[in-house]
N, C-alpha and C positions, 0 to 999 in steps of 0.2 A: 546276869544273863539273859538285858530285857532284848541283845539283838539276835537269840537265838529261837529257833520254832519249837516252841513248848513239845515235848516227846521224843525230837528229833535226836539224829546220835550225838551232833554237838552238844547241845542241849545236855543231855544226859552224863560225856567224856567230863563238862565244866562241873556238872554237879558230885561226879566220883571225886574229879580233881579236887576241890574245894569245900563243899559244906555237907557231902555225905555220913561222914564221921563226925564230924560236930551235931548232925541233927539228929543221932541216936537213927543212921539209916543199917549199919549193922544189927544195929538189936530190934531192927523191925526186922527184918529179914529173918533173922532166928524167932523174934516170937512168928510171924506169919507158918512160918516152919511147921511149928509148934500146934500150932491152929488145924495147920493139915491134918498132923500127924493125928492131930486129937479125933481127923472128921474122916479117914480115910476108913471104908470101910475092912472088917478084919478077914473076908472073903478076898478082899481088891489084894490088902497086905499079903495075906499067907498063898497066892498065887502065883503073887510078882518073881516072893522070894522062894518056894517050892521051883520053879524052872529058872530059878536065877535071870532073870529078864533084864534085858536093857532098860534102863531107868535117864530120863533126859529132864532134867530140869531148865526150862527155856525161859532167858530173863533171870536169871541168876545173880547175877548184882556181881558181889565182891567173894558168893558161894558161899556163903558163913549158912543158910536157910540150906544150902546145898548138904555142908559136912550135917548136918544137925539131921537131917531126914534120913541120911546114909546110915548115923549111926543108931538113931531111933527105930529107922525101919529094919534092917540088918541088909542093907542095899549092898551087893557088890559090883556091879557095873555101872555106875554113876557116869554120867557127862552134865557139865555145867554148860550153859551157850546165852553169851549176851551178846549187843553188837560192839558194847563200850572198852573199846582196847587198856582203858586204864583199868577196870572192873577186871576184867578176864586175868592182866597182869598182877592186878594183888591177890586175886583167886590162888595165884600157881603158886606163887608165896607162901602164902597161907597153908594151904589144902594140897600138897604133893600128890598122894594119894588117890587124886581126882582128877578127871580129865576137864581141864579147862579149854574152850573155844570160841572166838568168834567171828564161829559159822554161821550162815544167816537162812537159815531152813523157811523164808518166807521169799528167798530170791524162784525165780523161775524156774533155776535150774538146778533147784534145790534136792539132793536125792538121797543123803542120810536119812535114817531108818531104824526104829528104835521099838520096841517093845511097848512103851508105855511113854509117854508124853504128858509132862508137867508144866505147870506155868501158874507161879504164885503172886497173883496181884498186876496183871500186867494188861488183861485184857480193857478196862473200865481206860486203859488208856487212850483205845482205839475208840473213833464216828461208830464205824463198822466192828464190832469184833468178834462179829459171826463168821467174817469173810477170812480173818485171820483163824479163829479156830479148827474153819475146814481146812484150810492149810495145814496148820501143824497135823490135826487128824488123818487126812492124804498119807504124814510119813510115818504115821505108827501103826504097828503091826497088830495091835491088844486095845492097848486102852491110850483114851484122851482126859485127861482131866485135870482141872482149873479153880484156883481158888479164887474169890475176889468179893470186893467189896457189897452188902446185900443190904437194900430198899434203902440206901442213901439219894435220898432225898436231888432232884436236881438242881432245885436255887440252893441248895448246900453243899453241893459237890467239894472235892477239891480243883484248886485249879489245875491242875495235871487232866482232871478225869473229865471224861469225853463222853462216858455210858451210863446208867445206873438200871442194876440185875435186880429184876424182880419179878414174882411170883408169871405176871402176865407175857414176860417176855423171854422165860427161859425157853431155847428150842427142844423138843420133845427127841428132835433127831439132827445127822451133820452128813457131808455128803460119806461117800462110799459104805452107806449100810452102818454107818455108827449108829448106835440109841442109846438113848439117857436111862442107865442103869439104876444111879444113886443120886441123890441129892439133899447136902445135909447145911443143917445151919447154924449160926452158936453167935452169941452175942457178944462177942469179943473186949468191951468194954470191962465185963463179969471175971475177965479171965484174974491172974496174976498178973502184974507189970505190965496192965494192957498198952500194947503201941499201935490201938485202934481205937478210934471210939464209938466206933455202930458196929454193924453185924456183918460177919463174912458168911458167901458159903462159897461150901465144895460141890462142883458137879461133877459125875464120871462118865464117858460113853463110852463104851465097849463096842468090837465088831461084831459079827454074825455070828462068827464060828465061837466067841469065847464064848456067847450066848447059850452058844447049843454044847460045850464045853461044861460048864461053871451056873447056866442057867439055872438048874433048881437049888445051887448054892446061894445066887443071888436071891431069888424068890423066899426064901425062908430066913434069910438075913433081915429081912424091912427093911432095908436101909433107903429105899425107895421112896421118900419122902414127898416127892413128888406123885409118883404112883399110887400114893396114901391119899394122900388130900388136895391131888389135880385136879377131879369130879369136884369136886367141895367149892375148889378157889373159882373153876370158871363157871358154874352158876353163882358165886359170888362174884366174879366178873362180868357174868353176864346182867345177873341184877343190879350192881352199882353201873351199868353201863345203862340199862333201860333208867333205872333215877338218874341216871346224869342226865340223859336226855331229856325225861321227865321235867327236872329242875331245871336244864336252856330248856324247856318249851314250856316252861311256867314263867321263866325271866323273860322270854323272846313277848309272851303272852302280857306279862307285867308290864314290858316296855310298851309295846304294841297301847298298851290301856293306855299307861301314862304317855304314851306322846298323844294317843287320840284325845288326854282328858288334857293338855298343854293345846289341843289344837282346837279343842274345843272352845277352852279356857279363851285363848289368843282370837278364836273366829267370833267367842263372844261378844270379848273386850270389842274388836276391831269391829263389829256391827253397832256397839254401843258407843263407840269413838265416833260412828259414819253418823248413826242416830241423833247424837249429839251436833256432831258439825252439819247436819241438814236441818234438823232444826233451829240450828245459828243461824241459816242460811234465811230457814224460812221467817224467822222474825227481823232476820237482817232486810230481807226483801220489801217485810212487810212494813217493815220502816220507812224506809223508801219507798213502795206504792202511797205510804202514809202523807211523807213530806212532797212527794208529788201531787197526790189527791191537792192538798193544800195549796201548791206554789199553782196548781191548774186555776185550782177556786179564785187565787188571789188575780192572775192571769184575766179569768172570767168580769172580776170585778172590775179589772184596768179597763180590757177590754168594753167592759157596759159603759165605761166612765167615760173613756175618749168617745165612745160611740155618742155618747147624747152631748161630748164637748164638741165635737163632731159638726152636729145636729144644729147645734147651738150657733155655734160658728158659720155655718152652711147660713143660716137664718140671717143673723146679721148680713155677711156679704151679699146675700139676695138682698135686704133693707138696703145698707150702706151701695149695692150698683143699682139698685134704681134711682135713690136717692143723687148721687154720682150722674148717672145717665138725667135726669133733668137738668141739677145744676146744669149738667155740659149743654145740655138745649137750651137754659138759660144762655148763658156765655155766648152760644152760638150766634142764639138771636140778638145779642146786646151785642157781641164781635159785630154781625154782620149790619147792625142798626149803625156801627159807630163806622162801618165803612161808609154805609148810606152818607152819614154828615162829614165825613170828613171830604169825600167827594164832591159834594157840594157845597162847603166850603172854595177848593180846590177850584170849584166853579168861579164860586164869586171874587173869589182873590185872581182869577185871571180875565175877569172881567174888572173889577177892580185897577189891574194894572193896564187892561187895554184902554181903560176912561181917558177922558182928555185931562182930565182935573186930576191925577194921578202922575201925569208929566207933568204937568205946571210946575205942580207943589213939589218937585225934584229937587229943585235949588235952597228950598227951606229947609229938606229934610237932612240936607247936608251942612248945611248950617247948624242944625241941632246936633248933631252929634259932634262938632269939631269943640261945641261951646261946651260941651258933657266931659269932653275928653281933657 
């Protein structure tokens, strides 16, 4: 049934066709009918039976609970309605003395009316049961009553249940002037052969004219549990709301305090981390300054040594330069003297060449060269 919308008509047709009987669905309908008969106020049963009122069991399934209530309450004019054709077909076969139909009271054009419309364990299948309740009540001339699981924890709800009834969400009134006149609860798990493991609640709403007719009898019965304990419940709910708000505030303050503490711890750790990093940077800068100071001192010493060496070289250069200049001057004088001597020698040689004796001895010099060769 995974491809069927839960609580839809196809879903329930399939349930009634396949596993309703196997899963004790018929026995459960009878069980809920017993619970309803147990919780119905005596004044309500008396008023319905004495006036031979028309009774509608809306969502009757296969009619097992309808038949049981008809017999136990002494009802005469009973109708069972369900949108499943499979369920209604079986109900007609099993209980021929009851009218069963698939007529849809929730349809916009629905107009059939009953003196009392009752629904057993159906409204919890709707996410907005009060809209359904108002529609059904609008077709009732006297009473609207429903039996539902009570105080079913939302986190533990049956997969088919979409709403949990509790004291705080029971409507005090419905449309068309319907007023809540009786609320009764019972722990169904304590009954013989229980078919439900939790509480059940029966709520009865009546039209204003019914209250005028049998209001005293209703008041004398003391059956309005919500009327008896509603104010106390409202006070408890108010206190619970205030307590919840206080707890929420406390939790929020606790969260804020914890967040502030975490932020403070984080900021402090971040501050310590930054301080440590800053200290490390300062120490690193100090080491770097010390290193640069040492390098500067070494460079200053090297500069001093280079300056002294440069001065010494300058002194040496000056001395050598002076010596070189003196030597150059001496050389220039010697060169000039040599030039003068050479000039004098050239003059003498020219004089010799020009003399008669040099010319007269020329043959002898030639013979002498031949002999040497």
